[in-house]
C-alpha positions in Angstrom: 14.9 81.3 -13.3 16.7 83.3 -16.0 20.3 82.6 -16.8 22.2 83.9 -19.6 25.9 82.7 -20.6 28.2 84.4 -23.1 30.9 82.3 -25.1 33.1 82.8 -28.3 35.4 85.4 -26.9 39.0 85.3 -27.4 42.3 87.0 -28.9 42.2 88.5 -32.6 44.1 90.5 -35.0 42.6 93.8 -36.1 40.3 93.0 -39.2 39.5 89.7 -38.1 36.2 88.0 -37.0 34.8 86.4 -34.0 31.2 85.1 -33.0 29.9 85.5 -29.9 26.8 83.4 -28.4 24.5 83.9 -25.9 22.7 80.9 -24.5 19.7 81.1 -22.4 18.4 78.4 -19.6 15.3 78.8 -17.2 13.4 80.5 -20.0 12.4 80.5 -23.6 14.8 83.1 -25.3 12.6 83.2 -28.3 9.9 85.1 -26.0 12.4 88.0 -25.0 14.4 90.9 -26.4 18.1 90.6 -26.1 20.8 93.2 -25.9 24.4 93.0 -26.1 26.9 95.4 -24.0 30.5 95.7 -23.6 32.7 97.1 -20.8 36.3 98.6 -22.1 39.4 98.0 -20.3 39.2 100.3 -17.1 35.7 100.9 -17.4 34.1 98.3 -15.0 31.6 101.1 -13.8 30.3 101.8 -17.7 28.9 99.7 -20.3 28.2 100.8 -23.7 25.2 99.6 -25.6 26.2 97.5 -28.7 22.8 95.8 -30.2 19.6 94.7 -29.5 17.3 92.3 -31.2 13.7 91.8 -30.8 11.8 88.8 -29.9 10.3 88.3 -33.3 13.7 89.4 -34.9 11.8 92.0 -36.5 13.4 94.9 -35.0 17.2 95.0 -34.5 19.3 98.2 -33.3 23.4 98.9 -33.5 25.3 101.4 -32.1 27.0 103.9 -34.6 30.3 102.5 -33.7 29.4 98.9 -34.7 26.9 99.5 -37.5 27.7 97.6 -40.7 30.5 95.4 -39.1 28.6 93.5 -36.4 25.3 91.4 -37.0 23.1 90.3 -34.2 20.7 87.2 -34.9 19.0 84.3 -33.1 18.6 80.7 -33.5 15.3 79.7 -31.7 15.8 75.8 -32.1 19.0 76.5 -30.2 17.7 78.7 -27.4 20.9 81.2 -28.2 21.5 84.8 -29.6 24.7 85.5 -31.6 26.7 88.5 -32.3 28.8 87.9 -35.7 31.8 90.4 -35.3 33.8 91.2 -38.5 36.3 94.1 -39.2 37.4 93.9 -35.5 39.2 97.1 -34.2 41.5 97.5 -31.3 38.8 99.7 -29.7 36.3 96.8 -29.8 38.4 95.2 -27.0 36.2 94.6 -24.1 34.4 92.1 -22.0 31.0 91.6 -23.9 27.7 90.8 -22.1 24.3 89.8 -23.1 21.1 90.7 -21.2 17.5 90.9 -21.1 14.9 92.8 -19.4 13.0 89.6 -18.6 9.8 90.9 -19.9 7.1 89.8 -22.5 5.7 92.3 -24.8 2.4 92.1 -26.9 4.5 93.2 -29.7 7.5 91.1 -30.9 8.9 94.0 -32.5 9.9 95.9 -29.2 13.6 96.4 -28.3 14.2 98.3 -24.9 16.8 101.1 -25.3 20.5 100.3 -24.9 20.6 101.5 -21.5 21.9 99.4 -18.5 18.9 100.5 -16.4 16.3 98.8 -18.9 18.1 95.2 -18.6 18.0 93.3 -15.5 19.2 89.9 -16.2 22.9 89.5 -17.5 25.3 86.8 -18.2 28.9 87.1 -16.8 30.7 88.2 -20.0 33.2 86.9 -22.4 36.6 88.6 -23.1 37.2 90.1 -26.7 40.9 91.0 -27.3 41.9 92.8 -30.6 45.5 93.2 -30.8 48.2 92.5 -33.2 
């Protein structure tokens, strides 16, 4: 079984920070690339790719909208991937999901494209609201 669980969301003022966690069960997370996606209010059929980290952590990708503000990392001892979000803006308000394609690659530097069709296993999401 491959199961992911997000946590750490909440209400924060513009300019504030949150750290999201993606915990894995049923598999060893360090062997898989992990992506973060988000769905804005009223956009339940659309998900925006935010970030990806390869299994070795040697390859990391950020969307232009979050580059310089968000940082993705992993703690293999805790079987968890984190998304540190700083300088939050109202437009960051969304449900945030972590996901994996569930495939092992020979190269630990590979990250699937931030396209929902490339990812097969998803958590249930955590709400982030940025508002004054």
